[in-house]
Residue frames as a rotation matrix with the C-alpha (Angstrom) as fourth column:
MET 1
-0.442 -0.019 0.897 140.11
-0.641 -0.693 -0.330 2.38
0.628 -0.721 0.294 -133.00
THR 2
0.646 0.751 -0.133 138.38
-0.413 0.491 0.767 -0.70
0.642 -0.441 0.628 -131.54
GLY 3
-0.259 -0.715 -0.649 139.62
0.337 0.563 -0.754 -2.57
0.905 -0.415 0.095 -128.49
LEU 4
0.672 0.579 -0.462 138.79
0.602 -0.063 0.796 -2.51
0.432 -0.813 -0.391 -124.76
ARG 5
-0.435 -0.712 0.552 140.14
0.016 -0.618 -0.786 0.29
0.900 -0.333 0.280 -122.59
THR 6
0.159 0.474 -0.866 139.59
0.935 0.210 0.287 0.97
0.318 -0.855 -0.410 -118.93
ILE 7
-0.077 -0.016 0.997 138.84
-0.076 -0.997 -0.021 4.25
0.994 -0.077 0.075 -117.29
GLU 8
-0.785 -0.213 -0.582 139.64
0.559 0.163 -0.813 4.84
0.268 -0.963 -0.009 -113.61
ALA 9
-0.337 0.806 0.486 136.35
-0.290 -0.581 0.761 5.72
0.895 0.116 0.430 -112.03
ARG 10
-0.954 0.128 0.271 134.22
-0.235 0.240 -0.942 5.58
-0.186 -0.962 -0.198 -109.00
PRO 11
0.648 -0.076 0.758 132.73
-0.720 0.263 0.642 3.35
-0.248 -0.962 0.115 -107.57
PHE 12
0.210 -0.631 0.747 134.94
0.200 0.776 0.599 1.09
-0.957 0.023 0.289 -109.66
PRO 13
-0.699 -0.555 -0.452 136.90
-0.343 -0.296 0.892 1.17
-0.628 0.778 0.016 -113.06
LEU 14
0.492 0.866 0.090 134.88
-0.255 0.243 -0.936 0.79
-0.833 0.437 0.340 -116.17
ALA 15
-0.605 -0.617 0.503 135.94
0.342 0.368 0.864 -1.07
-0.719 0.695 -0.012 -119.34
PHE 16
0.541 0.761 -0.358 134.71
-0.107 -0.360 -0.927 0.44
-0.834 0.540 -0.113 -122.59
ASP 17
-0.063 -0.388 0.920 135.36
0.920 0.335 0.204 0.03
-0.387 0.859 0.336 -126.31
ARG 18
-0.678 -0.245 -0.693 136.28
0.068 -0.960 0.272 3.26
-0.732 0.137 0.667 -128.07
ALA 19
-0.964 0.236 0.119 134.28
0.126 0.013 0.992 2.24
0.233 0.972 -0.042 -131.09
GLY 20
-0.141 0.960 -0.242 131.22
0.716 0.268 0.645 2.12
0.684 -0.083 -0.725 -128.92
THR 21
-0.080 -0.019 -0.997 131.82
0.904 -0.423 -0.064 5.33
-0.421 -0.906 0.051 -126.98
ALA 22
0.176 0.204 0.963 130.76
0.660 -0.750 0.038 8.89
0.730 0.629 -0.267 -127.43
LEU 23
-0.779 -0.338 -0.529 131.67
0.618 -0.557 -0.555 12.08
-0.107 -0.759 0.642 -125.82
MET 24
0.177 0.911 0.372 128.63
0.818 -0.346 0.459 14.14
0.547 0.223 -0.807 -124.93
ILE 25
-0.904 -0.404 -0.136 129.06
0.422 -0.803 -0.421 17.90
0.061 -0.439 0.897 -124.12
ILE 26
-0.074 0.996 -0.042 125.85
0.973 0.081 0.215 19.23
0.217 -0.025 -0.976 -122.62
ASP 27
0.713 0.667 0.215 124.68
0.627 -0.744 0.231 22.88
0.315 -0.030 -0.949 -123.06
MET 28
-0.167 -0.810 -0.562 128.02
0.828 -0.424 0.366 24.66
-0.535 -0.404 0.742 -122.91
GLN 29
0.204 0.401 0.893 126.21
0.869 -0.495 0.023 27.77
0.451 0.771 -0.449 -124.22
ARG 30
-0.715 -0.454 0.531 126.83
0.254 -0.877 -0.408 31.49
0.651 -0.157 0.743 -123.84
ASP 31
0.120 0.873 0.472 123.43
-0.313 -0.418 0.853 31.87
0.942 -0.250 0.223 -122.19
PHE 32
0.918 0.162 -0.362 124.63
0.251 0.470 0.846 29.67
0.307 -0.868 0.391 -119.22
LEU 33
0.364 -0.872 -0.327 128.35
0.929 0.315 0.196 30.49
-0.068 -0.375 0.925 -119.11
GLU 34
-0.553 -0.636 0.538 128.72
0.715 -0.694 -0.084 34.20
0.427 0.338 0.838 -120.10
PRO 35
-0.716 0.321 -0.620 127.52
0.340 -0.615 -0.711 37.44
-0.609 -0.720 0.331 -118.46
GLY 36
-0.658 0.512 -0.552 124.27
-0.686 -0.710 0.159 38.80
-0.311 0.483 0.818 -119.67
GLY 37
-0.703 0.305 -0.643 122.82
-0.255 0.736 0.627 35.31
0.664 0.604 -0.439 -120.38
PHE 38
0.298 0.916 -0.269 119.98
-0.172 0.329 0.929 33.33
0.939 -0.230 0.256 -118.82
GLY 39
0.188 -0.232 -0.954 122.06
0.791 0.612 0.008 32.09
0.582 -0.756 0.299 -115.95
GLU 40
-0.799 -0.589 -0.120 123.14
0.542 -0.618 -0.570 35.46
0.262 -0.521 0.813 -114.81
LEU 41
-0.549 0.700 0.457 119.73
-0.455 -0.709 0.540 37.01
0.702 0.088 0.707 -115.16
LEU 42
0.493 0.670 -0.555 118.48
0.161 0.557 0.815 34.36
0.855 -0.491 0.167 -112.70
GLY 43
0.784 -0.153 0.602 120.90
-0.554 -0.609 0.568 35.79
0.279 -0.779 -0.562 -110.29
ASN 44
0.840 -0.536 0.083 123.75
0.463 0.788 0.406 33.22
-0.283 -0.303 0.910 -110.57
ASP 45
0.365 -0.873 -0.324 127.47
-0.585 -0.485 0.650 33.62
-0.724 -0.047 -0.688 -110.60
VAL 46
0.951 0.128 -0.281 128.49
-0.304 0.541 -0.784 32.32
0.052 0.831 0.553 -114.05
SER 47
0.043 -0.998 -0.050 132.14
-0.905 -0.018 -0.424 32.06
0.422 0.064 -0.904 -113.03
GLN 48
0.024 0.003 1.000 131.19
-0.752 0.659 0.016 28.97
-0.658 -0.752 0.018 -111.06
LEU 49
0.841 0.326 0.433 130.61
0.021 0.778 -0.628 27.12
-0.541 0.537 0.647 -114.27
ARG 50
0.821 -0.422 -0.385 133.66
-0.538 -0.348 -0.767 28.36
0.190 0.837 -0.513 -116.21
SER 51
-0.022 -0.804 0.594 136.08
-0.820 0.354 0.450 26.04
-0.572 -0.477 -0.667 -114.34
ALA 52
0.298 0.209 0.932 134.68
0.163 0.950 -0.265 23.20
-0.941 0.231 0.249 -116.48
ILE 53
0.846 0.064 -0.529 135.80
-0.470 -0.378 -0.798 24.85
-0.251 0.924 -0.289 -119.75
ALA 54
0.037 -0.957 -0.287 139.49
-0.999 -0.024 -0.047 24.00
0.038 0.288 -0.957 -119.81
PRO 55
-0.527 -0.269 0.806 139.21
-0.420 0.907 0.028 20.37
-0.739 -0.324 -0.591 -118.63
THR 56
0.450 0.751 0.484 136.40
0.148 0.472 -0.869 19.73
-0.881 0.463 0.102 -121.14
LYS 57
0.707 -0.250 -0.661 138.46
-0.688 -0.458 -0.563 21.25
-0.161 0.853 -0.496 -123.85
ARG 58
-0.408 -0.910 0.078 141.28
-0.890 0.415 0.188 18.77
-0.203 0.008 -0.979 -123.13
VAL 59
-0.332 0.368 0.869 138.83
0.044 0.926 -0.376 15.78
-0.942 -0.087 -0.323 -123.19
LEU 60
0.738 0.619 -0.268 137.31
-0.206 -0.172 -0.963 17.14
-0.643 0.766 0.000 -126.47
ALA 61
0.314 -0.722 -0.616 140.76
-0.949 -0.250 -0.191 17.26
-0.016 0.645 -0.764 -128.09
ALA 62
-0.654 -0.542 0.527 141.57
-0.580 0.807 0.110 13.67
-0.485 -0.234 -0.843 -126.85
SER 63
0.038 0.794 0.607 138.24
0.119 0.600 -0.791 12.40
-0.992 0.102 -0.072 -128.06
ARG 64
0.795 0.256 -0.549 138.64
-0.486 -0.271 -0.831 13.84
-0.362 0.928 -0.091 -131.49
THR 65
-0.170 -0.938 -0.303 142.11
-0.985 0.155 0.072 12.40
-0.020 0.310 -0.950 -131.80
ALA 66
-0.724 -0.073 0.686 140.83
-0.248 0.955 -0.160 8.92
-0.644 -0.286 -0.710 -130.71
GLY 67
-0.883 0.412 -0.226 138.01
-0.203 0.101 0.974 9.22
0.424 0.906 -0.006 -133.34
LEU 68
-0.726 0.669 -0.159 135.15
0.536 0.405 -0.741 9.21
-0.432 -0.623 -0.652 -130.96
LEU 69
-0.090 0.821 0.564 131.74
0.752 -0.315 0.579 10.31
0.653 0.476 -0.589 -131.87
VAL 70
-0.910 -0.170 -0.377 131.41
0.378 -0.714 -0.590 13.90
-0.169 -0.679 0.714 -130.32
ILE 71
-0.045 0.957 0.285 127.82
0.820 -0.127 0.558 15.14
0.571 0.259 -0.779 -129.61
HIS 72
-0.983 -0.175 0.052 126.99
0.129 -0.867 -0.481 18.62
0.129 -0.466 0.875 -128.52
THR 73
-0.071 0.996 -0.047 123.59
0.968 0.081 0.237 19.69
0.240 -0.029 -0.970 -127.08
ARG 74
-0.971 -0.072 0.228 121.98
0.025 -0.979 -0.204 23.10
0.238 -0.192 0.952 -126.72
GLU 75
-0.343 0.878 -0.334 118.92
0.868 0.161 -0.469 23.91
-0.358 -0.451 -0.818 -124.70
GLY 76
-0.863 0.065 -0.501 116.66
-0.184 -0.964 0.192 26.40
-0.471 0.258 0.844 -126.47
HIS 77
-0.165 0.960 0.225 113.36
0.390 0.273 -0.879 27.17
-0.906 -0.058 -0.420 -128.10
ARG 78
-0.179 0.238 0.955 111.57
0.978 -0.058 0.198 27.94
0.103 0.970 -0.222 -131.34
LEU 79
-0.888 -0.180 0.422 111.25
0.222 -0.974 0.052 31.64
0.402 0.140 0.905 -132.34
ASP 80
-0.176 0.908 0.379 107.53
-0.393 -0.418 0.819 31.58
0.903 -0.005 0.430 -131.43
LEU 81
-0.736 -0.215 0.642 108.17
-0.669 0.086 -0.739 29.77
0.103 -0.973 -0.207 -128.12
THR 82
0.322 0.937 -0.136 105.43
-0.880 0.349 0.323 27.22
0.350 0.016 0.937 -128.82
ASP 83
0.321 -0.277 -0.906 107.73
0.177 0.957 -0.230 24.48
0.930 -0.087 0.356 -127.57
CYS 84
-0.820 -0.569 0.063 108.24
0.082 -0.226 -0.971 26.30
0.567 -0.790 0.232 -124.14
PRO 85
0.058 0.944 -0.325 105.46
0.693 0.197 0.694 25.47
0.719 -0.265 -0.643 -121.68
PRO 86
0.528 0.300 0.795 104.26
-0.152 -0.887 0.436 28.09
0.836 -0.350 -0.423 -119.21
ALA 87
0.978 -0.162 -0.131 105.79
0.178 0.325 0.929 26.14
-0.108 -0.932 0.347 -116.28
LYS 88
0.143 -0.987 0.072 109.28
0.961 0.156 0.227 26.69
-0.235 0.037 0.971 -117.85
LEU 89
0.275 0.046 0.960 108.65
0.700 -0.694 -0.168 30.21
0.659 0.718 -0.223 -119.33
THR 90
0.458 -0.048 0.888 108.76
-0.460 -0.867 0.190 32.15
0.761 -0.495 -0.419 -116.01
ARG 91
-0.202 -0.551 -0.809 110.96
0.704 0.493 -0.511 31.79
0.681 -0.673 0.289 -112.95
GLY 92
-0.648 -0.062 -0.760 109.77
0.720 -0.376 -0.583 33.38
-0.249 -0.924 0.288 -109.75
GLY 93
0.359 0.915 -0.186 106.84
0.648 -0.387 -0.655 35.09
-0.671 0.115 -0.732 -111.59
VAL 94
0.197 -0.408 -0.891 109.28
-0.507 -0.820 0.263 36.77
-0.839 0.400 -0.369 -114.01
THR 95
0.900 0.094 0.426 109.55
0.297 0.583 -0.756 35.86
-0.319 0.807 0.497 -117.72
PHE 96
0.094 -0.942 -0.321 113.12
-0.383 -0.332 0.862 35.51
-0.919 0.042 -0.392 -118.99
ILE 97
-0.524 -0.354 0.774 113.08
0.441 0.665 0.603 33.09
-0.729 0.657 -0.192 -121.87
GLY 98
0.075 0.516 0.853 112.34
0.995 -0.095 -0.030 34.76
0.066 0.851 -0.521 -125.20
THR 99
0.889 0.229 -0.395 113.06
0.280 -0.957 0.075 38.26
-0.361 -0.178 -0.915 -123.90
GLN 100
0.747 -0.581 0.324 115.75
0.114 -0.368 -0.923 40.47
0.655 0.726 -0.209 -125.24
GLY 101
0.771 -0.585 -0.253 119.28
0.337 0.038 0.941 40.29
-0.541 -0.810 0.227 -123.73
PRO 102
0.284 -0.784 -0.553 122.76
-0.521 -0.610 0.597 41.36
-0.805 0.119 -0.582 -124.50
MET 103
-0.772 -0.601 0.206 123.24
-0.273 0.606 0.747 38.26
-0.574 0.521 -0.632 -126.71
GLY 104
-0.696 0.637 -0.330 119.84
-0.343 0.108 0.933 38.34
0.630 0.763 0.144 -128.39
ARG 105
0.322 0.912 0.255 116.62
-0.796 0.115 0.594 36.75
0.512 -0.394 0.763 -127.31
ILE 106
-0.321 -0.586 0.744 117.29
-0.938 0.308 -0.161 34.53
-0.135 -0.749 -0.649 -124.33
LEU 107
-0.568 0.024 0.823 117.34
-0.150 0.980 -0.132 30.70
-0.810 -0.198 -0.553 -124.91
VAL 108
0.705 0.701 -0.109 115.94
-0.238 0.089 -0.967 31.10
-0.668 0.708 0.229 -128.48
ARG 109
0.273 -0.531 0.802 117.47
0.641 0.722 0.260 29.11
-0.717 0.444 0.538 -131.29
GLY 110
0.401 -0.187 0.897 119.64
0.829 -0.342 -0.442 31.05
0.390 0.921 0.018 -133.72
GLU 111
0.911 -0.062 0.409 120.58
-0.157 -0.966 0.203 33.79
0.382 -0.249 -0.890 -131.27
ARG 112
0.096 -0.995 -0.037 124.08
-0.429 -0.008 -0.903 34.34
0.898 0.103 -0.427 -130.17
GLY 113
-0.225 -0.155 0.962 123.42
-0.974 -0.003 -0.228 33.47
0.038 -0.988 -0.150 -126.62
HIS 114
0.746 0.601 0.286 121.96
-0.596 0.794 -0.115 30.10
-0.297 -0.085 0.951 -127.56
ASP 115
0.678 -0.516 -0.524 125.08
-0.315 0.440 -0.841 29.05
0.665 0.735 0.136 -129.33
ILE 116
0.731 -0.563 -0.386 128.07
0.683 0.618 0.390 27.01
0.018 -0.549 0.836 -127.90
ILE 117
0.736 -0.562 -0.379 130.95
-0.243 -0.741 0.627 29.03
-0.632 -0.369 -0.681 -126.44
ASP 118
0.683 -0.491 -0.540 133.93
-0.692 -0.199 -0.694 29.53
0.234 0.848 -0.476 -128.80
GLU 119
-0.258 -0.858 0.443 136.33
-0.944 0.321 0.072 27.33
-0.204 -0.400 -0.894 -126.74
LEU 120
-0.546 0.113 0.830 134.17
-0.099 0.975 -0.198 24.26
-0.832 -0.190 -0.522 -127.40
ALA 121
-0.010 0.565 -0.825 132.75
-0.886 -0.387 -0.254 25.05
-0.463 0.729 0.504 -130.81
PRO 122
0.541 0.206 0.816 131.54
0.114 0.943 -0.313 21.98
-0.833 0.263 0.486 -132.78
ARG 123
-0.701 -0.685 -0.198 133.64
-0.260 -0.013 0.966 20.97
-0.664 0.728 -0.169 -135.77
PRO 124
-0.041 0.674 -0.738 131.76
-0.997 0.021 0.075 20.26
0.066 0.739 0.671 -139.04
GLY 125
-0.239 0.026 -0.971 130.24
-0.275 0.957 0.094 16.79
0.931 0.290 -0.221 -138.84
GLU 126
-0.956 -0.085 -0.281 129.80
0.232 0.365 -0.902 16.79
0.179 -0.927 -0.329 -135.09
PRO 127
-0.170 0.983 0.064 126.10
0.638 0.060 0.768 16.45
0.751 0.171 -0.638 -134.31
VAL 128
-0.971 0.124 0.203 124.46
-0.230 -0.704 -0.672 19.24
0.059 -0.699 0.712 -132.29
ILE 129
-0.418 0.859 -0.295 121.22
0.800 0.502 0.328 18.21
0.430 -0.099 -0.898 -130.62
ASP 130
-0.782 0.284 0.554 118.86
-0.386 -0.919 -0.075 21.08
0.488 -0.273 0.829 -130.10
LYS 131
-0.564 0.514 -0.646 116.63
0.691 0.723 -0.028 20.26
0.453 -0.462 -0.763 -127.23
PRO 132
-0.140 0.578 0.804 113.58
-0.126 -0.816 0.564 22.06
0.982 -0.022 0.188 -125.76
GLY 133
0.887 0.456 -0.075 113.88
-0.052 0.260 0.964 20.38
0.459 -0.851 0.254 -122.41
LYS 134
0.450 -0.757 0.473 116.50
-0.828 -0.156 0.538 19.69
-0.334 -0.634 -0.697 -119.71
GLY 135
0.185 -0.392 0.901 117.09
-0.023 0.915 0.403 16.13
-0.982 -0.095 0.160 -120.79
ALA 136
-0.515 -0.514 -0.686 118.84
-0.667 -0.263 0.698 15.52
-0.539 0.816 -0.208 -124.12
PHE 137
-0.947 0.152 0.284 116.62
0.264 0.873 0.411 12.66
-0.185 0.464 -0.866 -125.03
TYR 138
-0.139 0.971 -0.196 113.29
0.529 -0.094 -0.843 14.42
-0.837 -0.221 -0.500 -124.69
ALA 139
0.797 0.585 -0.153 111.80
0.168 -0.458 -0.873 15.45
-0.581 0.669 -0.463 -128.09
THR 140
0.155 -0.749 -0.645 115.11
-0.915 -0.355 0.192 14.81
-0.372 0.560 -0.740 -129.98
ASP 141
0.863 0.105 -0.495 116.62
-0.390 0.761 -0.518 12.20
0.322 0.640 0.698 -132.12
LEU 142
0.022 -0.914 0.404 119.59
-0.999 -0.031 -0.016 11.57
0.027 -0.404 -0.915 -129.76
GLU 143
0.132 -0.001 0.991 118.70
-0.453 0.889 0.061 7.93
-0.882 -0.457 0.117 -129.04
LEU 144
0.933 0.237 0.269 118.40
0.113 0.516 -0.849 7.13
-0.340 0.823 0.455 -132.75
LEU 145
0.657 -0.752 -0.054 121.75
-0.607 -0.485 -0.630 8.69
0.447 0.447 -0.775 -133.34
LEU 146
-0.075 -0.674 0.735 123.35
-0.958 0.254 0.135 6.72
-0.278 -0.694 -0.664 -130.59
ARG 147
0.340 0.319 0.885 121.79
-0.216 0.942 -0.257 3.44
-0.915 -0.103 0.389 -131.62
SER 148
0.997 0.030 -0.070 122.68
-0.073 0.104 -0.992 3.89
-0.023 0.994 0.106 -135.31
ARG 149
0.324 -0.946 0.017 126.33
-0.684 -0.247 -0.687 4.26
0.654 0.211 -0.726 -134.21
ALA 150
0.426 -0.115 -0.897 126.19
0.343 0.938 0.042 1.28
0.837 -0.326 0.440 -131.87
VAL 151
-0.413 -0.636 0.652 127.20
-0.417 -0.504 -0.756 3.52
0.810 -0.584 -0.057 -128.83
LYS 152
0.295 0.396 -0.869 127.05
0.605 0.626 0.491 1.92
0.739 -0.671 -0.055 -125.37
THR 153
0.003 -0.427 -0.904 129.21
0.976 -0.194 0.095 4.25
-0.216 -0.883 0.417 -123.26
LEU 154
0.624 0.219 0.750 128.94
0.411 -0.909 -0.076 8.05
0.665 0.356 -0.657 -122.82
LEU 155
-0.445 -0.754 -0.484 131.59
0.892 -0.328 -0.309 10.27
0.075 -0.569 0.819 -121.51
VAL 156
0.429 0.881 0.198 129.64
0.823 -0.472 0.315 13.20
0.371 0.027 -0.928 -120.07
CYS 157
-0.770 -0.554 -0.316 130.63
0.630 -0.738 -0.241 16.88
-0.099 -0.384 0.918 -119.72
GLY 158
-0.422 0.506 0.752 128.53
0.404 -0.638 0.656 20.05
0.812 0.580 0.065 -119.37
VAL 159
-0.993 0.107 0.048 126.24
-0.105 -0.633 -0.767 22.21
-0.052 -0.767 0.640 -117.34
THR 160
-0.061 -0.378 0.924 124.49
-0.928 -0.318 -0.191 22.30
0.366 -0.870 -0.331 -115.02
THR 161
-0.893 -0.428 -0.137 125.32
-0.346 0.850 -0.397 19.26
0.287 -0.307 -0.907 -112.96
GLU 162
-0.805 0.562 0.189 122.02
0.063 0.398 -0.915 19.05
-0.590 -0.725 -0.356 -111.09
VAL 163
0.124 0.919 -0.373 119.75
-0.473 -0.276 -0.836 19.97
-0.872 0.280 0.401 -113.92
CYS 164
0.608 0.214 -0.765 120.55
-0.794 0.175 -0.582 19.12
0.009 0.961 0.276 -117.56
VAL 165
-0.445 -0.818 -0.363 123.44
-0.759 0.560 -0.332 16.80
0.475 0.128 -0.871 -116.82
HIS 166
-0.765 0.263 0.587 121.49
-0.313 0.646 -0.696 14.80
-0.562 -0.717 -0.412 -114.18
THR 167
0.226 0.973 0.039 118.43
-0.546 0.160 -0.823 14.59
-0.807 0.165 0.567 -116.34
THR 168
0.411 -0.171 -0.895 120.23
-0.865 0.235 -0.443 13.50
0.286 0.957 -0.052 -119.38
VAL 169
-0.691 -0.723 -0.003 122.25
-0.658 0.630 -0.412 10.87
0.300 -0.283 -0.911 -117.41
ARG 170
-0.485 0.593 0.643 119.15
-0.319 0.565 -0.761 9.51
-0.814 -0.574 -0.085 -115.76
GLU 171
0.537 0.699 -0.472 117.43
-0.724 0.094 -0.684 9.31
-0.434 0.709 0.556 -119.18
ALA 172
0.040 -0.657 -0.753 120.47
-0.849 0.375 -0.372 7.54
0.527 0.654 -0.543 -120.70
ASN 173
-0.793 -0.312 0.523 120.59
-0.579 0.653 -0.488 5.11
-0.190 -0.690 -0.698 -117.73
ASP 174
-0.002 0.921 0.389 116.96
-0.441 0.348 -0.827 4.11
-0.897 -0.174 0.406 -118.24
ARG 175
0.781 0.271 -0.563 117.77
-0.616 0.183 -0.766 3.36
-0.104 0.945 0.309 -121.90
GLY 176
0.917 -0.320 0.239 120.75
0.285 0.943 0.171 1.11
-0.280 -0.089 0.956 -121.00
PHE 177
0.534 -0.776 0.336 123.65
0.075 -0.352 -0.933 3.42
0.842 0.523 -0.130 -121.73
GLU 178
0.339 -0.564 -0.753 126.68
0.940 0.172 0.294 3.50
-0.036 -0.807 0.589 -119.46
CYS 179
0.724 -0.116 0.679 127.52
0.101 -0.957 -0.272 7.09
0.682 0.266 -0.681 -118.46
VAL 180
0.043 -0.835 -0.549 130.79
0.995 0.088 -0.055 8.29
0.095 -0.544 0.834 -117.12
VAL 181
0.912 0.354 0.206 130.46
0.328 -0.933 0.150 11.76
0.245 -0.070 -0.967 -115.61
LEU 182
-0.095 -0.992 0.079 133.68
0.774 -0.123 -0.621 13.73
0.626 0.002 0.780 -115.64
GLU 183
0.316 0.351 -0.881 133.66
0.932 -0.288 0.219 15.60
-0.177 -0.891 -0.418 -112.37
ASP 184
-0.333 -0.473 -0.816 135.81
0.396 -0.855 0.334 18.56
-0.856 -0.212 0.472 -113.34
CYS 185
-0.981 0.037 0.190 134.10
0.168 -0.322 0.932 18.87
0.096 0.946 0.310 -116.73
VAL 186
-0.008 0.994 0.110 130.62
0.691 -0.074 0.719 19.49
0.723 0.081 -0.686 -115.21
GLY 187
-0.922 -0.388 -0.023 129.56
0.302 -0.679 -0.669 22.46
0.244 -0.624 0.743 -113.13
SER 188
0.151 0.963 -0.221 126.86
0.941 -0.071 0.331 24.04
0.303 -0.258 -0.917 -111.04
TYR 189
0.130 0.030 0.991 126.05
-0.008 -0.999 0.031 27.49
0.991 -0.012 -0.130 -109.94
PHE 190
0.635 0.239 0.735 125.92
-0.724 -0.147 0.674 26.10
0.269 -0.960 0.080 -106.36
PRO 191
-0.366 -0.917 -0.158 128.76
-0.804 0.397 -0.443 24.28
0.469 -0.035 -0.882 -104.82
GLU 192
-0.480 0.301 0.824 126.55
-0.610 0.561 -0.560 22.22
-0.631 -0.771 -0.085 -102.61
PHE 193
0.697 0.717 0.011 124.43
-0.479 0.478 -0.736 20.99
-0.533 0.508 0.676 -105.58
GLN 194
0.257 -0.681 -0.686 127.78
-0.781 0.273 -0.562 20.09
0.570 0.680 -0.461 -107.35
ARG 195
-0.685 -0.604 0.409 128.83
-0.726 0.518 -0.452 17.99
0.061 -0.606 -0.793 -104.41
VAL 196
-0.176 0.692 0.700 125.51
-0.415 0.593 -0.691 16.20
-0.893 -0.411 0.183 -103.89
GLY 197
0.686 0.483 -0.544 124.86
-0.674 0.138 -0.726 15.84
-0.276 0.865 0.420 -107.59
ILE 198
-0.148 -0.843 -0.517 128.24
-0.853 0.373 -0.364 14.08
0.500 0.387 -0.775 -108.10
ALA 199
-0.753 -0.204 0.626 127.63
-0.601 0.599 -0.529 11.86
-0.267 -0.774 -0.573 -105.14
MET 200
0.151 0.970 0.192 124.24
-0.622 0.244 -0.744 10.80
-0.769 -0.007 0.640 -106.48
PHE 201
0.305 -0.155 -0.940 125.70
-0.916 0.221 -0.334 9.53
0.259 0.963 -0.075 -109.75
GLU 202
-0.383 -0.731 -0.565 127.92
-0.524 0.675 -0.520 6.88
0.761 0.097 -0.641 -108.14
ALA 203
-0.309 0.312 0.898 125.80
-0.917 0.153 -0.369 5.98
-0.252 -0.938 0.239 -105.11
GLN 204
0.322 0.563 0.761 124.76
-0.528 0.774 -0.349 2.41
-0.786 -0.290 0.546 -104.51
GLY 205
-0.126 -0.539 0.833 127.24
0.307 0.777 0.549 0.84
-0.944 0.324 0.067 -106.95
ALA 206
-0.953 -0.212 -0.215 126.84
-0.079 -0.512 0.855 3.31
-0.292 0.832 0.471 -109.81
ILE 207
-0.226 0.951 0.211 123.08
0.511 0.300 -0.806 3.55
-0.830 -0.075 -0.553 -109.67
PHE 208
0.789 0.527 -0.316 123.12
-0.016 -0.497 -0.868 6.17
-0.615 0.689 -0.384 -112.47
GLY 209
0.842 -0.540 0.026 126.67
0.043 0.019 -0.999 5.92
0.539 0.842 0.039 -113.68
TRP 210
0.314 -0.828 -0.464 130.32
0.949 0.289 0.126 6.37
0.030 -0.480 0.877 -112.90
VAL 211
0.985 -0.076 -0.154 132.32
-0.056 -0.990 0.130 9.34
-0.163 -0.119 -0.979 -111.84
SER 212
0.296 -0.925 0.237 135.79
0.952 0.306 0.008 10.08
-0.080 0.223 0.972 -113.29
ASP 213
0.450 -0.185 -0.874 137.82
0.028 -0.975 0.221 13.22
-0.892 -0.124 -0.434 -114.32
SER 214
0.880 -0.044 -0.472 139.32
-0.450 -0.391 -0.803 14.79
-0.149 0.919 -0.364 -117.30
ALA 215
-0.062 -0.998 -0.016 142.78
-0.986 0.059 0.156 13.37
-0.155 0.025 -0.988 -116.66
SER 216
-0.376 0.005 0.927 141.66
-0.175 0.982 -0.076 9.82
-0.910 -0.190 -0.368 -116.35
ALA 217
0.665 0.712 0.224 139.58
0.097 0.215 -0.972 10.16
-0.740 0.668 0.073 -119.56
VAL 218
0.615 -0.504 -0.606 142.55
-0.788 -0.418 -0.452 11.52
-0.026 0.756 -0.654 -121.54
ARG 219
-0.417 -0.791 0.449 144.72
-0.785 0.562 0.260 8.64
-0.458 -0.244 -0.855 -120.28
ALA 220
-0.154 0.394 0.906 142.15
0.033 0.919 -0.394 6.10
-0.988 -0.030 -0.155 -121.20
LEU 221
0.883 0.470 -0.013 141.61
0.037 -0.097 -0.995 7.53
-0.469 0.877 -0.103 -124.71
SER 222
0.318 -0.812 -0.490 145.37
-0.907 -0.411 0.093 7.97
-0.276 0.415 -0.867 -125.45
């Protein structure tokens, strides 16, 4: 599966080697994408995120066929919430994390809401990174996993664009990884945040990374 490929992207095309590329799917969890979860309890319209599911599913299928390393992440906390600081525990003076919801305790590991949606469920052998923060590198072994597989390039999907996706891409950029954010495979509850968040990735000659889309990724992997 080695050999250089090129993906059409902004602000310019990026050459990558499939052997050194991973697909990262960030936090496509029920608590963020389905009614009754954390996202909706915060007052958000979860349908804003669901448009990212179908294109992400196509990229996931192409990545598996191409033999890429596929990594999934989930944001959530220990049963006793000892890894959830007070600054995160409440929003607007109201506590949500750890309280009981329709899909179990909200953003708690092992609960139904914490798990990844059925459409993008991990296959056996695909690493799942459980993270207590917004960035996938914080308090996890993600960097060790990527270095051990000699990964250089990350194709990035997931939610939300301005929070966990942005934080993870910035962390990856500081560690020397090349990130290609697939625009139709990431989503925000707020259309304006989506627009500005995407623009920030590619600004100033790819200051944080490149922006592409699912169709371009599938072509580059085929």
